[in-house]
N, C-alpha and C positions, 0 to 999 in steps of 0.2 A: 406336113402334119402326119402324125402317126395313126391316130384313131378318131373316128367319128362314131359316137354312140347315138343310135336312132331309137327313139321311144315313141311309140304310137299309143295315144291315150284315148279312152272313151269312157267318161263318167266314173273315173276312179280317182277323184281329186286328192284324197288323203294318201292313198297308196302312191300316187304320182309324186307328191311332195317328198315322201320318204325315199322313194327311188332316186329322184334327181339329186337329193342331198347325198345319198350314198355314192352316186356316180361322180359328183363333184369331188368328193374326198378321194375317190379312187383314181382320179385324173390329175391329182396335184403334182405328180412327178412325171407326167406324160404330156407330150404336145398333142392335145386332143380338143374335141368340141362335143357339145351335146346339142342334138336337134330333137325337139319335141313337136310331134304332129298331133293335133287334136282333131278328132273326127266328129266335130259338132256336138261336144258335150254340153249338157244342161245343168251341170253341178258346180259351176264357178271354177272349173279347172284352169281356164285361161286367165282369169283374174288372179288366181293364186300364183301362177307362173310369172305374171307381170310384176306382182308385188314382191314375191320372195326371190325370184331368179330372173331379174331384169336383163342380165347379160346372156341368158340362154336363148338360142334361136328358137322361136315359137312360130309354127305354121298353123293357122286356123282354117281348117276346111269348113265349107259351108253346108256340108252334108256328111253323113256317115258313109264313107267311100269304101269301107271294108279294110281288112288287114293287108292284103297284097298291095292295093293301090296306095294306101296311106303310107306304107313303108317305102314304096318306090318313089313317092314324092319326097320323102326325107332323104333317101340315098342320092337323089338327083341334086340335092343341095350340099352333099357331103364333100369334104376336101381331104379326108384322111386316106392314107394308103390302105388301112384296114377299116372295116366297119363292124360295129356290133349291133345286131338286132336285139333289142331288149324290151321285155314286157314292163309295163308300168307297175305291176304288182310284184316286183322283185326288189331284193336288197343285195347289193354287192359288197364284198369286203374291200378294205382300203388297198389291198395288194392284188385283187383279182385280175385286173387288166394287165398289170406288170407280169404276173405269172403266165397268163394265157398267151400274151404276145411273145414272151420269151420262148415258149413252147412252139408257137406258130412259126416263128422265124427259124427254128431248128429243122423244119420239115421242107424238103424239096418238092414234095408232091402234095402240098397243102390244098385241101378243099375247104371244109368248114370245121371249126373247132367248137365243141360244146363243153360244158363243165358239169360238175356234180350239182344237182338241184335238190334242195330239201324243202319240205313244207313248213308251215308255221309252228309245228310241233317238233321240228328237228329231224323228221323221218325222211329217208331217201325217196325221191320220186323216180321210179324206174323208167318213165317215158323219156328221160333225158338221154337215153341211148337205146336205139331200136334197130331192127332189121327192116329191109324192104317188105312191105305188107303184100306179098304175093297172095294169090288165092289160098294156098296152103297155110302160109304164115298167119293170114287173117283168120283162117279156120281155127288154128291152135289158140289164138287169142280169144276169139268169141266164145269158144267152148272150154276155156280154162285149162287146156292141155299143157301149157307152159308151166303151170303151177304143179301139176302132177308129175311131170318129167323135166325138172329144171336143168338136169345135167345132159339131157339128150340133145344132140345136134339137130335131130329131126323135129323137136318140139320147142326148142328154147330160143328161136331166132327173133321173135317179136320184140322182146326186151333185151336183145343182144346179151344173153346170159352167158356167153363165152367169156365175158368180162364181168368181174364183180364190181360193185360200186366203188371199190378202192383200187381199181386197176385202170391204168391209162392204156388206150389202144385204139385200133381202127374199128369203126362201126359204120353202118350204112346211113342211118337216118338220125338227125338231131332235131331237137325241139325249138320252135320259133321263139320261145321265151328268152333264150340266150344263144346267140350264134355269132361267132367272129370269123370273118373271112376277108380276103382282099377285095377291095371295092371293084377293081378291074374284073375279077372273076364273077362277081355278082352281076355286073353289067354284061359280061360275055354270055352268060346263060339266060339273060333277059330278066333277072330279078324274080320276084314273086309273080306268078301267073295271075293276071288280073281277071281272068275268066272264072277264077275260083274266089268266092267272096271271103271265105275263111275255112279253117279246120284242116284241110289237107295241103295247105300252101307250103308248110315247112317240109312235109314229106316230099312234095314235088320238087322244091328247090334242092333238097339234099340229093334226090335221085338224079336231077339234071346235072349237078356237080359231079356225081359219080360217073355219069356218061361221058364227061370230058376226059376221063382217065385220072382225075385227082382222087385223093383219099380223104375221107372224113374221119375226125378223131374225137373220142371222148377223153377229156382231161380231168383227172380226179383230184388234183392237188389244190383246188380251191372250191369252196362251196358258196352257192348263192341261194338265198331264200326266194322261193316262188310260192306265193300264197295260193295261186292257181284257181281256187273256187271263186275268187272275187271277180274274175274277168267276164264271166258269162252267166246269164240267167238261163237255167235249163227249162225252157218253155217250149211251146209248139213250134215257134220260129227256129229255135235251136235245133230241134229234131229234124225239121225240114232241111235246114242248111247243112247239117251233118251228113244226112243221106246224100244230098246233092254233091257235097264235097268228095265223099268216098267214090261215088259214081264217076265224078270228073277225073279223079286220079287214075282209076282203073281203065276207063275208056281211053284216056290219053296215052297210057304207057303199055297197056296189055290188050287193047282191043276190046271187043265186046261180043261174047257169045250169049245166047238166050239163057242157057243154064247158069252161066257165070253171073249174068245180070240179076237173075232171080235170087241166087245165093247171096249176092252182096246186098241186095235190097233187104232181104230178111235179116242178114247179119247186122247191117247198119241200123235197121229199125230196132232190133232188140238191144243193141248197144246204146243207142240214143235213148231208148226207154229207161234203161238202167241209169243213165246220166241224168235224166229228167228228175229222178228222185234224189239226186245229190244237189249240192250247192245251196243248201238251206243253212241258216245260222244255227249253230249248236249252242244251246244254253245248258250250262253245267251248274251244279250246286257246289260252289267253291267253299272249302273248309277254312282256308287260311290265305292271307295275302302277304307277299313280300315285295318290298321295293328295294331293288339293287341300285343304290345311289349313295352319294355323300351329302345330299341336300336335305337337311332336317326340315327346312321350311316347305319343301315340296311334299314331304311326308305329311306334314300337318295339313297342308292345303288339300291333298287327295283324301285324307281321312275325313275331312269336313265335307267335301263334295260327295264322296262315295258312301258316306255313313258306314265305313268299314275300318277296322283296326288294321294297320299295316305294320309289319316288322321291318325295320330298316337294316339292310345288310350293305356294308360299305366295301366288301371284297367280293368280287365276282366268282371267287372260288366256291364251288358247289358245296364243299364240306361245311361252310358256314350255314348254309340253308338246312342241310341235314340235321345239324346240331340243334337248330331252333324249331324244327318241324315237330308238331305234336299230333299230326294226323297221318295215318297210313292208308286210309280208305278213300275219303272224299278228295277230289282234286285240290291242288295248291296252285294259286295264281302267282306268277312271278313277273313283276313289271321291271323292265330293264331300262335304265336311264342312259340314253346315248349322249347326253351332255357330260357324262362321267366316263363311259366306256365306249370303245370304238365299235364299229359294226363288225369288224373281224372278231373281236372278243365276244360280242353278243352271239354271232353265228356259231362260234366254237362252243359257247355255253349251251346253246340249243342242241347241238349234236351230241355233246357229252351227256346231257340229261334227258334225252328222248326216252319215252316209255317209262318214266319214273313217276307217273301220275301228276305231272306238272302241266300247266298251261302257261303260255308265254305271251307277253305283250311288250311293246317297245314304245318309249317316249323319244321320238327323233329330236336331235339337237335343235334348240331354239324353236320348237314346235309347241302348239297348244293342244295336243291331242295324244291319246294312247291308242295304239293300233296293233292288230294281230288276228290270228284265227286259231281255232282249236282242232282242225283237221284239214287234210288236203281237199275235202269237199265242202268245207265251211265257207259261207259267204263273207265271213270276217266280222270283226267288231271294231268300232271306232267310238271312243269316248272323248268328247271335247273337254279340255281342262279349263274351267272358268275361274 
């Protein structure tokens, strides 16, 4: 078997459904499998999986065992030569795995491969390629020096700015939302360290792989949506776990001086405080609604339910939207029908039309809901279609 896709879920039932659907489509030409591990969700995630995806291997944990242990449980069941660690709040294109696996097989020193991640508005997520967060690199991140001196090698290592978002190349750290590597290498380094509940686990795994002499790569030729803000509520528990995770990584790999520990506690505290104010659902005053679909009956159904007028666009070409738009100030909501257009087309549409005062939602194929988010910090929006 070529590839095992490992998806760890916790209370994101609708995002999980869309994710698994996209992965199924992306595996159609690959000898692969999907393994979903559920960390004791209370939102009917497991019932959905059994009803909609009965042939997907589902592991139901009886407690929230954390990100590392949950993924390690999934990898232990995997049969693929390669594994993909994938967040449930992601959407892959139909050709994502084919492209990434072809690239992976071309590298003799392969460690981990990550790809370009975008948020629900089509904007690039810089954390999908990073440097090792040494004390100095962490300092440049916490105090924003990487923004002031983006071209300087001294300051631009946190987000691996030696590569642009559209350049493939070696990087140190990849994000756990999307990682592809050989299963044997994952097992060789011990997988995710279960002493860390979450948050620094992907940094640690990436760094452990580097220490074996392998190289990690950022691959830009395919894009994956990562809604990001959906996975974690930024509350007091989040802040505590984030600080503990950063302390865990630094103590494990860099030892611990008193001065360094004080610095990292302060840095992690202020960074977590910033994140606490994120992750809230963003409500916008939408001026116009477009449904990109060929289904007139769907348009009528949504108009009746939402009490909104929708303009039907049958071509995903953005020029059709520009020609019908009569608002240049208030946001325009674009609902994309996956029953008509592929995930690859939809992802491409988001990237082409980012920052055009649009918001985007998706109706996954054969699903009864609309899903999306309005920023990388948005908790996301789900509307059930009745």
